[in-house]
BAZA-399181 format. One record per residue: residue in three letters; x, y negated, z of N, C-alpha, C in turn. Coordinates in pm, whole numbers, plus 50000, padded with zeros to 5 digits. Example, Ala and Ser with C-alpha at 12.3 -4.5 7.8 and 13.67 -1.06 7.14 Angstrom:
<pts>
ala513195056950780512305045050780513205033050780;ser512855022550708513675010650714512904999750787;
</pts>
This chain:
<pts>
met500915011949997500115000950001500944988449999;thr500664978049907501634967449922500764955149946;his501364946150026500694935850083501114922249993;arg500044913749964500414901849883500694889449980;arg501794883549935502084871249997501114860449972;his500724852850054499854840950022500554827950042;ala500394819049955501094805249954500694800050084;arg501794793750145501514786450271500594773550248;ser499734770550318498984757950330499724746550384;arg499724737150318500514724350383499614718150489;ser498274720650482497284713050579496874720750699;arg497334733150704496894741950830498014754950852;arg497994756950963498994768751011498344774651129;leu498534784951152498114794151263499324792751353;val498734787551472499974784551573499934798351671;arg498984805451712499004817851740497594822251723;pro497424837851741496094842851704494894832951758;gly494214830151676492874823051702493054806451730;his494214801551704494514788951736495264783051620;trp494484773251560495124765051432495504751651463;his496404748151391496794733251386496364729751241;val495684718951233495184714451109495554700151077;his496044695750977496474681850951495744677850825;ala494684668450839493954663050726494694651450658;arg495324656250552496154648350469495424638950384;val495774625550362495474616550264496564616850156;glu496234623450056497404624349953497554609949868;arg498644607749833498974596149753498584582649814;phe498514580149968498124569450024499314558850028;val500584562749989501564552050000501354541849874;glu500884545349779500634537349675499644526149700;pro498354530149729497514519049783497864510849899;ser498684516349989499254510750100500054499650063;leu501114501849969502004491749912501124480349839;leu500114482949758499424474949706498804463149801;leu498234469549899497494462849995498494453450069;leu499584457650127500494448750184501024439250085;leu501244440949974501714430549856500564421249841;arg499384425149842498274415749844498414405549937;glu498744409650055498804399250187499964389250142;arg501154393950107502134385250080503474391550004;pro504254386549935505404391449882506334397049986;leu506914408649952507714416650055508864422349980;his509944424950059510934431950003510924447350058;gly511644455549976511544471550016511694473450165;tyr512544470250236512634474050369511474468350447;glu511004458250418509764451850488508684460650462;leu508494467050344507354473550301507624487550379;leu508884491550387508984503250448508584503950622;glu509004493750671508674490050809507144489150828;arg506454482350748504934479750749504104491650708;ile504334499250641503554510450588502974517950694;pro503554522250808502884528650911501654520950969;glu501684508250954500364499851016499184503550942;leu499214509950837498174514850754497844530850776;gly498544535050871498224549650883498974561150809;val499774555550739500874565050654501644572350756;glu501324586250778502054594250860503374598650810;gly504374599950912505844604550866506494593350801;arg507904595450792508824586650734508664585550585;val508644575350531508484573650374510174572650342;asp510674580450253511954581250194512134567950117;ile513184560450159513444547550086513694547349936;gly514264559949911514674561349755513244563949696;asn512254573449741511124574049679510234560949689;leu510364553549790509734540549786510114531649684;tyr511514530449665511954522249550511604527549397;arg511554540549401511114547549278509734542649245;leu508834544149352507544541349333507344525549286;leu508184516649343508004503449329508394498949178;arg509534507549128509894503349001508854509348896;ala508274521548921507214525048833506144516948828;leu505644511148955504554500748965504964488448872;glu506294485948876506654473148810506634475948665;glu507074487748628506924490348482505604491448436;glu504484493848514503304494248461502574480648486;gly503344470848518502724456648531501894455148655;leu501994464348738501164463548863501794453848973;val502964452848992503664445049067504814439448995;gln505414425449032506574420348983507594417049085;ser509004416449045509774413449158510714403249112;glu511554397749200512794388449167513604388649281;trp514854387549247515884386049351515804373449433;ser515944375249539515694364149652516844363149733;ala517674351849720519044350449795518574340849919;asp517574335249942517274326150061516824334950167;leu516814347250158516564354150300517834357250362;pro517974360050487519114363450560519954375850499;gly521114375350501521794388350448521994386850303;pro522324399550237522494398050095521054397150023;ala521224391949902520134389349821519224402649806;lys517904399649823517114410649814515964410949706;arg515494421149655514454420849547513174419549620;thr512414407549597511064407549667509864409349564;tyr508974418449605508034423949530506694415449564;glu505824412449443504484407249476503554413649384;leu502354413349420501134420649332500804410649212;thr500604417449109500044410448994498374412048984;ala497954404848883496594404848861496084419648837;glu496844424948747496614439648717496654448348842;gly497604445748936497754452849048496604451949148;arg495994437849145494764436649216493554445349184;arg493514445049048492404453148995492604468749042;leu493764473149026494084487649069493764489349219;leu494184478149306493854480549446492294480549454;asp491544472049382489994473649403489594488049360;arg490174492849270489824509149226490174518449336;trp491324515049405491624524749509490624522649629;ala490304509849663489404509049771487874516049732;glu487524514849621486384522149571486474536449592;ala487504541749531487864556349561487774560749713;leu488504552149776488664556649921487354554949994;asn486514546349949485174545850002484464557049961;arg484434560649851483794573649806484224585549885;ala485644587549921486114595450001485654597750141;gln485664584450191484994583150321483704588250330;gly482794585550228481324589650240481484603450227;thr482264610550153482144625350149482684631250297;ile483604624450344484244629950486483044627450584;thr482384615050591481324613350683480224623950672;gly479754626350536478874636250514479124649350559;phe480444655050547480874665050599480904667150766;leu481374655050814481314655150966479904655151029;glu479074648050957477814648251021477094661751006;arg477254667850893476724681050883477404692050986;tyr478514690051005479404697051120478784695351240;glu478474682751283477994679951414476614684651427;glu475774685051309474444689851333474414705851353;gly475354712351323475364727651336476094731051462;arg476554721951555477114724351676476044729851785;
</pts>
């Protein structure tokens, strides 16, 4: 008799028989978080890295991944950047949201509202059955 190995779930794990640890993940939440922070004011990469946890992004965001995402957003015309030497220390690239980035942020907010509705419906139904 052969046993098939099942792929491990990234959102749950069995701690001990009958006891589960579940992590409800919000996938791709870094992008809308960056857009929201940049809507508030222009920021450089390290400021964004420090402020992302304010929005509930769990875990440490890798600075390399953050800069890759910012470059991709800039290539798509969603953010723009310029070198700023007027800040303390070495010159830093400061990012700001473009009009197209604001439109994308609006779509993110709509999508997250739909997801919130789905989650609320699930939790209400769960509570009814308790």
